[in-house]
PAMI-956112 format. One record per residue (C-alpha): residue in one letter; x, y, z. Coordinates in steps of 0.2 Angstrom, whole numbers, plus 5000, padded with zeros to 4 digits. Layout:
% residues N
AXYZ;...
END
This chain:
% residues 321
M565862715357;S566562515357;T567962495366;P569462405359;D568962225369;A567262255362;L567862265345;G569062135346;D567662015353;S566762065339;I568062025327;A568361855335;A566561805334;N566461865316;K567961745314;I567161595322;A565561625313;A566361625296;N567461475301;K565661375304;R565061435286;V566561375280;K566561215288;R564761185283;R565061225265;K566561095266;T565460975275;V564060995261;A565460985246;T566160825253;I564360745255;A563960795238;L565660705229;L565460555240;L563560535235;L564160585218;F565760475215;G564860345227;T563560325213;A565160255203;V564960095211;P563460025208;L563460115191;T565160005187;F564259845194;A562859885184;V563859905167;T564759765170;K563159655173;M562459715157;S563959695148;K564159515152;Q562159485150;V562259575132;L563659465127;K562959305133;R561859215120;D560659095130;D559959005112;T559758835118;P558258765109;V556958705122;P556058545116;F554158525114;N553358375107;S551658335101;A550758165106;F551658005103;A553258105097;D554358075112;A555057915105;A554457915088;T555757885074;D554657955062;F554158105066;M554158295059;G555458425067;A554858595069;D556158725073;I555258885079;S556259045083;V555759235086;V556559345075;E555759505079;V554559595094;N553559735089;T552659795105;L552059955096;N550959835084;H550759695098;K551359565086;E552959455086;G553859395071;I554159185070;L555159085059;I554758905057;L555558775048;V554658605048;Q555858445042;P555258265039;H556258135047;G556157925046;K554657875035;Y554258055030;A556058105022;N556658065006;D558858035008;D559058215000;G557958285016;S556258325006;F554658265009;A554258085004;F552358115004;P551158275000;T551358365016;H550158505023;I550658625037;T549358715049;L549958865059;N548458925069;G548659115074;F550059175060;I549759305049;F550659305033;G550759425018;T551859535028;Q553959555024;G553659455010;A553059295017;T551859185008;T550859045011;A551658934997;A552758845011;L551258765019;N551058655006;Y552358524998;V552158384985;A553258234986;G554958274984;E554958444988;L556358535001;P555758615017;I555658815017;P555658925031;I553959005034;Q554059175041;G552459265047;E551859355063;I550759305077;N549859435089;F550259435107;N549359505121;G550159645134;D550159815138;G551659925139;N550960035154;N552159945166;Y553759975154;P555159915158;F554359775167;D553059745154;K552659565150;Y551759505132;L551059335130;S550859225113;D550359055106;V551258955092;R550258805087;V550958675072;K550058535065;V550858425050;V549758325039;A550558205027;E549758105016;S550457935018;G549057835016;K549157775033;T547357735044;Q547557815060;I546457935071;P546558075066;P547058035046;N548958045041;V549458175057;S551158165059;P551958165076;I553158335079;Q554758365089;A554858555091;K556258655096;F555858825103;T557258955101;G557159145107;A559059235104;I558459415104;H559559495118;E558459625123;W557059485127;I556959345140;Y555759205134;T554959075145;P554158955134;S552858825141;Q551858675133;I550058705129;T549158555135;S547358605126;T547858575108;Q547058485095;L547758305094;G549258275084;E549558485086;V550958545096;G550658715105;V552058835114;H551558965125;I552759095125;E552959225138;N554059375135;S554859515146;R556259645145;S558059575149;G558959645165;P560259755153;I558559825146;K557859875164;I559559915171;F559660065156;V557860105157;F558160145176;F559960265174;Q558760355160;L557160395172;I558560435186;L559160565173;I557660635170;A557160655188;L558760735192;M558560865179;G556960925186;L557660915205;V559161015199;A558161135190;V557061165206;I558661175217;I559461305208;T557861405205;S557361405224;V559361455231;I559261605217;I557661675225;M557961635242;R559661735241;N558661875231;Q560061865217;K560061925199;L559561795186;E560661795170;I559761765153;Q560861615150;F559861535165;F558261555156;T559061465141;W559661305151;L557961295158;G557161295140;A558461175134;L557961045148;V556161055142;F556660995125;A558060885130;L556760775143;P555860705126;T557360655119;V558060555134;R556260475133;G556460425116;H558160365117;M557560215129;P557560055117;D555760015112;T554960165121;P553160145123;E551660305118;I551460425131;G550360375147;G551560235155;L551760235174;M553460305172;D552760455162;L551560485179;F552860455190;V554560515183;Y554360605165;L552760715167;P553260775185;A555160825180;T554360925165;W553061005177;L554461055190;I555661125176;T554161225168;L553661275185;S555461335190;I555561445172;F553861535179;T554461575195;S556261605190;S555261725175;Y554161825190;H555761845201;Y556861925186;I555362025181;R555262095199;L556862145203;R557062215186;W555262325190;S556062365208;E557762425200;K556862555187;H555762605203;
END
């Protein structure tokens, strides 16, 4: 039979233990809230940087001249711009406008001589583009030339993937001038890339034919796209971790499971492909982000479903027996 003093000591000990549990819970809750709201700081910074980069349009043309075109007054101008990037088909849409200057041009801006334009590596017959703009008669006005070029690269490192392509332009004007090679016009080209999802790094191709101007283009994804994909991947990883944490806590405490919990886990399995598919220009399954984030998160959620199902069945079976 316990004495009043012993009973009082037991009650006091229980209160102390209860207070310690409450303090631990408050500490854990405080840490969780700090982590939760602490992420708002880098997130706000990232969103601010994204908005500035999205609104910023760095479309300043980069000059690239062929041989003997730097100080020429008689030359062909070539405005080269990127209008589309298709990573799935590994093709890049290019728009080129060749305009005559000096002796090659009439007063109205038309070609003074019969002119032929050569675009090495161009693919025509797409998006209504034809090769009609490659051959001009004297007096004809320039027509924009649109086509596609193939580029090299692999989306395995998405969103840090890079793609390489080459654009080569050569213009022959039948001016009757004797030179080597005959009638090849100097070209003053300008490259412009203004699609904000991409960063373009153009450089001069030195191993070109005489009179030809070549531009080597390296495409990499812009900072806002990388930040957006990064947060999407964090979201996918958190889904998998939260499913495992909640399932583990329920099983360790031997708590009963509600059917709604299985509905939530099942919804997560279908939510992950949706989140992944909403990333800009998402590559097919098989990239590094799938091996390190998407597939592990899917497996964790699936494992949580199997584990919680076993726990649910075991509890139900023990209740009946």
